[in-house]
N, C-alpha and C positions, 0 to 999 in steps of 0.2 A: 594112016591114022586109025587106030582101033576104036570101035564103038562100044561103049559099055552102057548098061541100063540099070538104074535103081528103081525098084518098085516099092510100093508101100509095104508089101509083105516082106520085103528084104531089109527094112529098116526097123530097128527096135530101140526102145528107150535106153539111154546111156545111164548106167547106175554106178559108174566107177569114179564119179567126181567127188571131191571133198568140199567143194563150195561152188558158188555160182548160180546162174538162173536155171529154172526149170525148162523143159522143152528140148534138151539136147538129145540127139539121136545117133545111133551107131549103125554101121552096116554089120551083116551077120558074121563077118570074119573078125570084127572087133579092131580092125587096123585103121579104120576111118571114123571120124565123128562129124556129124552135121550139126552146126551150132547156129541157131537162129540169131541174126544180127541187124544192125542198121547199115546204111550205105557207107557211113563214115568208116566203119571198121573194115569193110570191103576195100574202100579207097586206100586205107593204110597198108593193108596186106599186099595190095598190088604194087605199091611203091618199094617194098623191101627188096625187090630184085636189084635195086640200085644201091643197097646197103648190105653188101655180102657178109661182112664181119657180124653185123647185127643179125642177119638171117640165120646164121649158125646157131643162135641162142634162142630161136623161137620154134614152134612146132612147124612141120612141113605144111605148106599151104598148097592145096590142089585145085583151088578155084571156088566158083560161086554157084549156088542154086537158086532158082525162083520158086518159092513154095506157093504154088499158084491158086490156092483157095483163099480168096480175100476175106470170106466170112469167118473162117477159123485160121488165123495166120500161121499157126505151127503145124497144121495138117500137111501131110505129104500126099501129092496126087497119086492116083492109082498107078500111072505109068510115067516116070520121070526119066527121060532119056538124057544120057550125057555123052559128050565126046571128050576123050582124054588124049592129050598129046604128050603125055609124060611129065608135064609140068604144070598143066592147068586143066580145069574142068569147067565147061560152059554148058548151058542148057542148049539142047537141040531146038526145043520148042518152048518159048517163053510166053506165058499168059500176060495180059495187060496188068501192069503194076499200078496199083492205086496209091495216090499220095495222101497220106494221112493229114488231116487238118491240124493246125496249131491248137494244142490243148493246154490247160493249166497242168503244171507238173504234179503228179502224184506218185509217191514211192512205190516201187514194184515189190519191195520186200522179198526178193529173190524168186518172184513169180516168172511166168512166161513173158517174154518180150513181145510187144504188139508190133509184129512185122511180117512181111511175106518173103524175106530174103534170109539166106543162110550161107555160111562159108563151110567148105569141106577141108577138114584138117587132119594131119596125122594124129592118131591116138598114141601119145608117148608112153602110156601105160600098157600098151600091147606088148606081148612077149615075156612079161614077168609072170612067175608062178603066182605069187601073192604079193602084189605091189603095195607098199606102205606109201601113202600119199599125204603131202602136206602143202596147203595153199597159203601163201603169205602175201597179203595185200600190201603194197608199197606206197609210201607217200605220207607226209604230215598233212598236206593239202590233198584232198581227194576229189575235188570238183574242177572241171574245166572252165574256160573263160565264158563259154555260152550258157553256163548253168543258171537257172532261175534262182532268185534269192532265197526261196523256201528250201531249195535243194542245198544251197551253200550252207544255210544255217543248220540244216539237219546233219550234214556231213562234218561240219566243224565241231558240232556238238559230240557226234560219235568219236571223232579224232581226240578231242579233249578229254573224253571219258575212258579212253583205252590207251594202248601203247603207241598208237599211230602218231600222235602229236610229239611225244618226247623222243621216240626211237625211229620214226619214219616207217614203221611197219607193224602190222598185227596179224595174228593168226586168224584166217578166214574160215579155215575148216581143216580137218585132219582125219585120217583113218589108218589104223595099224592092225595087222594081223596078229592075233594072240596065240596061234600054234594049233596043232591038230587036235589036242585034247580040249581046246577051248570052245569049239563049236556048240552051240546050243545053251550056253551058260547065260545067266541073266546078265543084262546090260550089254550084251553082244549081239551082233547080227548073226543070221542063221549060218553064214559062211565063216564065223569066227573072227569078225572084225569088231573092234571098238571104234566108235564113230564120235567125233567131236564136231559139233556144228558151230556157227558164227557166235552163238551166245557164250560158248566157252571161251572163244577167243577174246570176246569183249570183257570177259570177267578177269582177264589177266592184267597185271600191272608190270612196272619196270622191275619189280623184285621177283615176281612169279613167272615171268615169261620164259626163264631158263627152264622151268619145270616142264612146259609144253614140249620143248625141243628134246628134253631128256626122255619124255614119254614116247616121242616119235622115234627116237633113234636107239634107245636101249630097251629092247623088248626081249627079256631073257626067256620068257615062256615059249617064244617062237624060235629059240636057239640063236638070237642075236647077241653074241658075246660082246664084251667091251672091246676086244681086239677087232672083231668084224665091224663094230660100230665105228671105231676110230678109222678103219680103212675107208668106210663110207664117207665119213666126215671130211677126210683128206681129199677125196675125190670131188665132193661137193665144192670144197674150198677152191680147188683148181678151176672148176667151171665158173665159180662166182668171181674169182679174180680176173678171169678172162672177160666175163661180162662187164665187170666194173671198167676195165681198161677200154672196152668197146664203147661203153656209154659215155666215158669221159672224152671220147674222140667224135661223138655225135652231137649235133644240135637238134634237140627234140624236147617235147613236153608229152609225158604219158601219165595221165591221172587215172588212179585206181587200177593200174596194171598190177599183176601179181607174179611171184615167183612160184613156180610149180615144182616141188621136190618129189622125186619118185626113187625108191630103192627096193631091191628084193627083200621082202619081209620074212621069207622062210630061210632060217639060218643055214639049213643044209643045202638049199638050192643056191644060196648066196656064196657059200664056200665053194660049191662045185663050179659056179660061174667064174670065180676068181682062179680056181685051178685050171679050168679050160683056157683062160687067158695066158697062164703060164705055159701050158702045153703048146700053145701057138707061138711060143718064144717071143713074147711081147718084151720090147726094149723098155725098161722102166728106169725111172729116176725118181726115187722116193716112192710115192704112191701115183706118179703121173704114168701115163701109159700111151703107147703108140704101137701100131702093128706094121710089120714089115713082112711082106709075102713075096717069095722069090717064084717066078713063073718058069718051071723047068721045061715047058713045052714051047720051043722057039718058034713053032709054027703058028701058035695062038698068040696074036697080038693083044687080045683083050684081057684085062685084069680079071682075076677070079672074083666072083661075087661072094665075098666071105661074110657070113653071118655071125657076128660076134654075140657072145652071151650077154644077157641083160644084167648089169650090176646096179647101176644108178644113172639118174640124169637130172639136170635142173634146166627148166625152160622158163622164159619170160612169156607171160600170156595176157590176155584181155586188153584189147586195143580200141575199145569203144570210144575212148577219149584221148587218142594219141595223134600226134602230127609231128612232122619235121618242122623245124623252126630256124632256118639259116640266119646267122647273125645274132642269135639269142644266147649262144653258149650252151654247155651241157645242161642236162636236166638234174639239177642238185636236189630237187625234191624227191626224185627217185633214188638218186645215188646215196642220199642220207640213209634211206632204208637199207640199201644193199650193203653199204659199209658196216651198218650196225649188225645185220645178219652175219656178215663175215666175222666180226669181232665176237659175236656170241658162240659161233661154232668153233672158233679158235680157242675159246675158254673151255668149251666142252671136251675138246680132245686132250687137254692137259691132264 
């Protein structure tokens, strides 16, 4: 069992999120993210090993950390040692965890979570040259059964004023790369991204929601042609249909979970990634894709570790208010949003 160590100097602020709470960290390689959370989300992630079809549709889970500075919950201690067994990460030394007293609920408004716990997850945006990212919050109902009345009222009001209530989803955040020549332009970040925060998503209605997806997918200034965009859409749809089938066969309740869409936002890099897939003799059916690799070395029984190019991915994320509910049936609140996202993408590719 190999021992690994994460030090404070090795963790940096994670700035590649399109939405969500502050305080998320990343390792120096950018392959892992450290997300502050509460025990309920840890408990849920630990149960996903019993739901293999579902596990395919979420970021890789590598374990938990105890951020052992109770005074500043999101601080990382100077020397945080971890043991990794390839599937989980647990603290070698855990400081005493304080139990927060029950307090009247106040909205965080996207700020830092008051906790000394964190989960270590795969950064699904790693490996892309210029990832275009879209966070879509699912559900017409956004609160869990244990939510205080004030929180229920606030979230119900937000749902009624946005696309959440009628469509079962809304845009929580988005960022799209605008191309090499766009860097430094007004209304763009220094690295050439146009960023859309939650206020943008809340300004959309059932008639204008299509515009947001068009802005996300059709970025001509970055070389994303209509043909490339349609290829990406088809791949998104394949993943979403698989997720839909999985969730229809699970009994769960997941409030305020999100779909995280990512695709290569550099048109040239996107085309090259697709071409590399072809050169690897991918067996295709329409725009679906599988890889078949023949091992010519009979003496080597291990499969080659083939690193595929990054084209796109969709993952279900944010499980602070998720649980398995045997006997309750599928989560129709979440599925309502998934089905409407599928419908919208199908319209966009026509």
